[in-house]
Every structure is written in structure tokens, then in C-alpha cells.
PLY file of the C-alpha trace (Angstrom):
ply
format ascii 1.0
element vertex 172
property float x
property float y
property float z
element edge 171
property int vertex1
property int vertex2
end_header
-46.54 -8.71 32.04
-44.69 -11.46 30.26
-43.29 -9.16 27.61
-41.91 -6.49 29.98
-38.43 -8.08 30.53
-38.06 -8.76 26.81
-39.09 -5.24 25.86
-36.70 -3.74 28.43
-33.82 -5.85 27.10
-34.65 -4.85 23.52
-34.79 -1.18 24.49
-31.36 -1.42 26.15
-29.86 -3.10 23.08
-31.31 -0.52 20.69
-30.10 2.36 22.86
-26.59 0.92 23.02
-26.39 0.26 19.27
-27.74 3.67 18.29
-25.42 5.55 20.66
-22.36 3.64 19.38
-23.22 4.64 15.83
-23.44 8.32 16.73
-19.90 8.49 18.13
-18.18 7.24 14.97
-16.91 9.59 12.29
-18.08 9.08 8.72
-15.68 7.20 6.46
-15.06 10.24 4.26
-13.76 12.31 7.19
-10.06 11.66 7.82
-8.39 12.95 10.98
-6.60 16.25 10.16
-3.49 15.12 12.07
-3.25 12.12 9.76
-3.42 14.40 6.72
-0.64 16.59 8.17
1.59 13.54 8.68
0.77 12.35 5.18
1.80 15.69 3.65
5.02 15.65 5.68
5.75 12.16 4.36
5.05 13.21 0.79
7.38 16.19 1.15
10.11 13.98 2.62
9.73 11.45 -0.22
10.02 14.16 -2.85
13.14 15.48 -1.10
14.66 11.98 -1.23
14.40 11.27 2.49
12.77 7.85 2.20
13.34 6.88 5.84
11.74 10.11 7.10
8.88 9.69 4.64
8.32 6.14 5.85
8.18 7.29 9.49
5.79 10.18 8.78
3.45 8.04 6.69
3.34 5.27 9.27
2.46 7.95 11.84
-0.35 9.13 9.56
-1.74 5.61 9.41
-1.40 5.17 13.17
-3.50 8.31 13.68
-6.16 7.26 11.15
-5.94 3.89 9.38
-8.62 4.98 6.88
-6.21 7.43 5.17
-6.07 5.82 1.73
-3.70 8.46 0.34
-1.17 7.62 3.07
-1.23 3.95 2.02
-0.60 4.95 -1.59
2.21 7.32 -0.64
3.79 4.68 1.62
3.60 2.20 -1.27
5.49 4.68 -3.47
8.17 4.93 -0.80
8.41 1.13 -0.68
8.79 0.99 -4.47
11.56 3.60 -4.31
13.31 1.41 -1.73
13.00 -1.61 -4.02
10.42 -3.35 -1.81
7.85 -4.23 -4.48
6.16 -6.93 -2.39
5.52 -4.47 0.42
4.29 -1.90 -2.11
1.81 -4.40 -3.57
0.46 -5.14 -0.09
0.11 -1.42 0.71
-1.68 -0.73 -2.57
-3.99 -3.62 -1.68
-4.77 -1.93 1.67
-5.73 1.23 -0.24
-7.90 -0.82 -2.59
-9.69 -2.39 0.37
-10.74 1.12 1.40
-11.78 2.10 -2.15
-11.84 -0.66 -4.79
-12.47 1.91 -7.54
-9.19 3.81 -7.00
-7.57 3.76 -10.45
-4.33 5.30 -9.13
-3.90 2.48 -6.61
-4.64 -0.14 -9.29
-2.07 1.41 -11.63
0.56 1.70 -8.89
-0.01 -1.89 -7.80
0.23 -3.03 -11.42
3.54 -1.19 -11.89
4.91 -2.80 -8.72
3.80 -6.18 -10.04
5.65 -5.57 -13.31
8.77 -4.59 -11.35
8.45 -7.85 -9.43
7.91 -9.85 -12.63
4.20 -10.67 -12.28
3.12 -9.54 -15.74
-0.12 -11.59 -15.83
-1.34 -10.04 -12.56
-0.37 -6.58 -13.82
-2.47 -7.17 -16.94
-5.43 -8.05 -14.71
-4.95 -4.75 -12.87
-4.76 -2.93 -16.22
-8.03 -4.48 -17.38
-9.74 -3.56 -14.12
-8.39 0.02 -14.25
-9.53 0.45 -17.86
-12.97 -0.86 -16.93
-13.22 1.68 -14.09
-11.94 4.80 -15.88
-14.37 4.63 -18.85
-13.93 8.18 -20.27
-10.44 9.53 -19.50
-7.92 6.72 -19.20
-4.76 8.84 -19.19
-3.92 7.53 -15.72
-3.41 3.97 -17.00
-0.74 5.03 -19.51
2.20 4.40 -17.15
0.96 0.85 -16.48
0.56 0.15 -20.21
4.12 1.39 -20.78
5.47 -0.68 -17.88
3.80 -3.85 -19.17
5.16 -3.27 -22.68
8.64 -2.65 -21.30
8.52 -5.74 -19.09
10.25 -6.46 -15.80
13.70 -5.04 -15.16
16.63 -7.31 -15.86
17.86 -8.78 -12.61
21.50 -9.32 -11.88
21.76 -12.92 -10.80
25.43 -13.01 -9.92
28.49 -10.84 -10.09
31.32 -12.29 -12.12
34.44 -11.36 -10.31
37.65 -13.22 -9.70
37.39 -14.92 -6.36
40.77 -15.38 -4.70
41.67 -18.89 -3.70
41.57 -19.52 0.03
44.90 -19.40 1.76
46.00 -22.78 3.05
47.59 -22.65 6.42
49.86 -25.62 7.11
48.74 -27.65 10.04
51.06 -29.25 12.50
50.99 -32.96 12.95
52.10 -34.43 16.27
0 1
1 2
2 3
3 4
4 5
5 6
6 7
7 8
8 9
9 10
10 11
11 12
12 13
13 14
14 15
15 16
16 17
17 18
18 19
19 20
20 21
21 22
22 23
23 24
24 25
25 26
26 27
27 28
28 29
29 30
30 31
31 32
32 33
33 34
34 35
35 36
36 37
37 38
38 39
39 40
40 41
41 42
42 43
43 44
44 45
45 46
46 47
47 48
48 49
49 50
50 51
51 52
52 53
53 54
54 55
55 56
56 57
57 58
58 59
59 60
60 61
61 62
62 63
63 64
64 65
65 66
66 67
67 68
68 69
69 70
70 71
71 72
72 73
73 74
74 75
75 76
76 77
77 78
78 79
79 80
80 81
81 82
82 83
83 84
84 85
85 86
86 87
87 88
88 89
89 90
90 91
91 92
92 93
93 94
94 95
95 96
96 97
97 98
98 99
99 100
100 101
101 102
102 103
103 104
104 105
105 106
106 107
107 108
108 109
109 110
110 111
111 112
112 113
113 114
114 115
115 116
116 117
117 118
118 119
119 120
120 121
121 122
122 123
123 124
124 125
125 126
126 127
127 128
128 129
129 130
130 131
131 132
132 133
133 134
134 135
135 136
136 137
137 138
138 139
139 140
140 141
141 142
142 143
143 144
144 145
145 146
146 147
147 148
148 149
149 150
150 151
151 152
152 153
153 154
154 155
155 156
156 157
157 158
158 159
159 160
160 161
161 162
162 163
163 164
164 165
165 166
166 167
167 168
168 169
169 170
170 171
């Protein structure tokens, strides 16, 4: 008799836990609506419509935040807009979903080179080379970007600045 309340409580907990697990989709199954939005974003990016691509890809991630390809595509849009810091963060989100994604490592490394973080990009290169083992053709763009180095930044424009006009003031 003493164990009846404990066994009932345990049965309720096990029933609740097992039923919650049955309602979730497996990680490999991405919502088809998210994939549609992702493809629309990819098409918009290729057409040069970065703002439309950004909107479509964010919609894809709102529908299913496990869509790793949408994170990667959104990172490419951010790089095209010159937002390397945002691109690095988005590639990191993709790597959280799949740490063995060589394409995300290479893209993140290229964004790091564009931002000037060569040492971090070399770490990404080493990790990507360790993961790809047989065919490492995908790391070629990162190797080339590291060898080329960060883009030269324009620190200031040298133009003639007109002198301010002095307006005479009245004195009482």
C-alpha cells in the first residue's frame, strides 16, 4: 500500500514524457514550407534582390529554425551586404545544428578573412581539412582567401574640405 502513490506518480510522469517525445518531428525532417521559403530566398539572392532574399530566408527560419541551409544562405546574403559579423554569427548557428558542415566552416572562414580575423580563419581551415579527409575541393576558396588576405579598407577620403563660412555677429 505504501508504494501505490509513488507508482502512480511514476506512471504519470512516464506517460507524459513518452507522449511528448512522440509528437516531435525528427531532426532530419525540415518543414516543407521552410524549404520553399529557403528556395525563394536563394532565387532572390541569385537575382540580386538581397532585401527580398533576406525576408524570404528569415521567413524560412521562422517556420523551422532547424533549417541549416537557410542559415547558410542568409549568411551569404549578409556577406553580399558587407555584414561579415552577422554572416559569422549565422554560419555559427548552422554549425550548432551540424558541427561537421564543411561548407559552413569554409563560409565562416571566408567571412572572417573579409573581417580581418586571419588567425580564426586558419582555425576554421584546419577544422575543415580535418573533417573532409578524402575530397577537400570545398576548402579551396578558403585557402585562396587566406592567401589573398583581408581586403584593403578605405580609412578616409582625401577631399578638399571647404572652410566654414564666418557670419559676422552683431555686437550691441
